[in-house]
C-alpha positions in Angstrom: 13.2 14.0 10.0 12.4 14.2 6.3 11.6 10.5 6.3 8.3 11.5 8.0 7.2 13.0 4.7 7.6 9.7 3.1 5.6 8.0 5.8 2.9 10.6 5.8 2.5 10.6 2.0 2.5 6.8 1.8 -0.1 6.5 4.6 -2.3 9.2 3.2 -2.2 7.7 -0.3 -3.0 4.3 1.1 -6.0 5.7 3.0 -7.3 7.3 -0.2 -6.8 4.1 -2.2 -8.6 2.1 0.4 -11.8 4.2 -0.2 -11.4 4.5 -4.0 -10.7 0.9 -4.8 -13.6 -1.6 -4.9 -13.9 -4.4 -2.3 -13.0 -2.4 0.8 -15.3 -4.5 2.9 -13.2 -7.5 2.1 -10.0 -6.1 3.7 -9.1 -4.3 6.9 -9.3 -0.5 6.9 -5.7 -0.2 8.1 -4.1 -2.5 5.5 -3.7 0.1 2.8 -2.5 3.1 4.9 0.0 0.9 6.7 1.2 -0.6 3.5 1.7 2.8 1.9 3.5 4.2 4.9 5.8 1.2 5.2 6.6 1.3 1.5 7.4 5.1 1.5 9.6 4.8 4.6 11.3 1.7 3.3 12.2 3.3 -0.1 13.4 6.4 1.7 15.6 4.4 4.1 17.0 2.2 1.3 17.9 5.2 -0.8 19.5 7.1 2.1 21.6 4.1 3.0 22.6 3.9 -0.7 24.0 7.5 -0.4 21.2 9.6 -1.6 20.5 12.9 0.2 17.4 15.1 0.4 18.9 17.2 -2.4 18.6 14.3 -4.8 15.3 14.3 -6.7 15.3 10.5 -7.1 14.8 10.1 -3.3 11.7 12.2 -3.4 10.3 10.8 -6.7 10.8 7.1 -5.8 9.5 7.5 -2.2 6.3 8.9 -3.7 6.1 6.7 -6.8 6.6 3.3 -5.2 3.6 3.5 -2.9 1.5 5.0 -5.7 2.3 2.0 -7.9 2.5 -0.9 -5.4 -0.5 -0.1 -3.1 -3.2 -0.4 -5.8 -1.7 -3.6 -7.1 -1.5 -5.2 -3.7 -5.1 -4.1 -2.8 -6.4 -5.6 -6.1 -4.7 -8.9 -5.4 -5.9 -9.0 -1.8 -9.5 -8.2 -2.9 -9.5 -10.9 -5.6 -7.9 -13.5 -3.3 -10.4 -12.8 -0.5 -13.3 -13.0 -3.0 -12.1 -16.4 -4.3 -11.5 -17.7 -0.8 -15.0 -16.7 0.3 -16.6 -18.3 -2.8 -14.7 -21.6 -2.1 -15.8 -21.5 1.6 -19.4 -20.9 0.6 -19.3 -23.9 -1.7 -17.6 -26.1 0.9 -20.1 -25.2 3.6 -23.0 -25.4 1.1 -24.1 -21.8 1.9 -25.9 -20.0 -1.0 
């Protein structure tokens, strides 16, 4: 049941990052929370399969740190990619 804490933290962090990072109109509102939750749960699952228990601090640290590092990076790349794609489409369609 402790894996729920990883899902909840990752989802909450993703939701906060969705609103704090620029370009939120260029991406879906569920992308960041779902990404954070999946990353937190995936790290937790991987480490428990590797033999970590809830008494090991690395399980807790990594399940919090990985979403905190990866979510902003992915959101920045998604925002930049969407902006570039939209600019190319405007040029292609001759829309100013």
